[in-house]
C-alpha positions in Angstrom: -7.1 -20.3 0.7 -7.2 -18.6 4.1 -9.3 -15.6 5.1 -9.7 -15.4 8.9 -13.1 -13.8 8.9 -14.7 -16.7 6.9 -15.1 -20.1 8.2 -13.2 -22.8 6.6 -16.2 -24.7 5.8 -17.9 -21.8 3.9 -14.8 -21.2 2.0 -14.5 -25.0 1.1 -18.1 -24.9 0.0 -17.5 -22.1 -2.0 -14.2 -23.4 -3.6 -15.8 -26.6 -4.4 -18.7 -24.8 -6.3 -16.6 -22.2 -8.1 -14.0 -24.8 -9.2 -16.6 -26.6 -11.0 -17.3 -23.8 -12.9 -13.8 -22.3 -13.9 -10.8 -23.9 -11.8 -8.4 -21.1 -12.9 -10.6 -18.4 -12.1 -11.4 -20.1 -8.6 -7.6 -20.6 -7.8 -7.1 -16.7 -8.5 -10.3 -15.6 -6.8 -9.2 -17.5 -3.5 -5.6 -16.2 -3.6 -6.9 -12.6 -3.9 -9.4 -13.3 -1.3 -6.4 -14.4 0.9 -3.7 -11.6 0.2 -5.8 -8.8 -1.3 -3.1 -8.2 -3.8 -3.8 -5.9 -6.8 -7.5 -5.3 -5.9 -8.5 -1.8 -6.8 -11.4 0.2 -5.6 -14.7 -1.4 -6.7 -13.3 -4.9 -7.3 -15.8 -7.3 -5.7 -13.2 -9.2 -3.9 -12.2 -6.0 -1.9 -15.8 -5.5 -1.2 -16.4 -8.8 0.2 -13.3 -8.5 2.3 -14.6 -5.3 3.7 -17.9 -6.3 4.4 -16.9 -9.4 6.4 -14.5 -7.9 8.2 -16.7 -5.0 9.2 -19.6 -7.1 10.0 -17.4 -9.5 12.2 -16.2 -6.6 14.0 -19.7 -5.1 14.7 -21.9 -8.4 15.2 -19.3 -11.1 15.8 -20.7 -14.2 14.4 -22.2 -13.9 10.8 -24.6 -17.1 9.9 -22.7 -19.5 7.7 -25.2 -19.1 5.1 -24.8 -15.5 4.8 -20.8 -16.0 4.6 -21.8 -18.2 1.5 -24.4 -15.7 0.1 -21.4 -13.2 0.1 -18.8 -15.5 -1.5 -21.4 -16.4 -4.1 -22.2 -12.6 -4.8 -18.7 -11.5 -5.2 -17.8 -14.5 -7.3 -20.7 -13.7 -9.6 -19.8 -9.9 -9.9 -16.2 -11.2 -10.8 -17.3 -13.4 -13.2 -19.6 -10.8 -14.6 -16.6 -8.4 -14.6 -19.1 -6.1 -12.6 -17.6 -3.4 -10.3 -18.8 -3.9 -6.6 -18.1 -1.1 -4.1 -20.5 -2.2 -1.6 -21.5 -5.7 -0.8 -25.1 -5.9 0.5 -27.2 -9.2 0.6 -30.7 -8.9 2.6 -30.7 -11.2 5.7 -33.5 -13.2 4.4 -32.4 -13.7 0.7 -31.4 -17.2 -0.2 -28.1 -17.9 -1.3 -27.6 -17.0 -4.9 -26.4 -19.8 -7.3 -22.7 -19.3 -8.5 -22.3 -18.4 -12.4 
């Protein structure tokens, strides 16, 4: 479950929340977040990886709640089978609820 650009505490919190909803999909989600395998253009996890990586490169630190908002947004898109080419979360927006 390692992705170096997201703090372990945010990953652990998201894993706990997502696992309660769907353990198998949670496992798959975090494996793909870590390895990026078989993610085609428009995949929410690919958008998550790209957003966090580029934002960290530009800004350095990202607020913990923002990391969690990115994770939940990508998770919800995966669960809805909704393509996501660009992950956008307004800075002042609350963390969405995982579905």
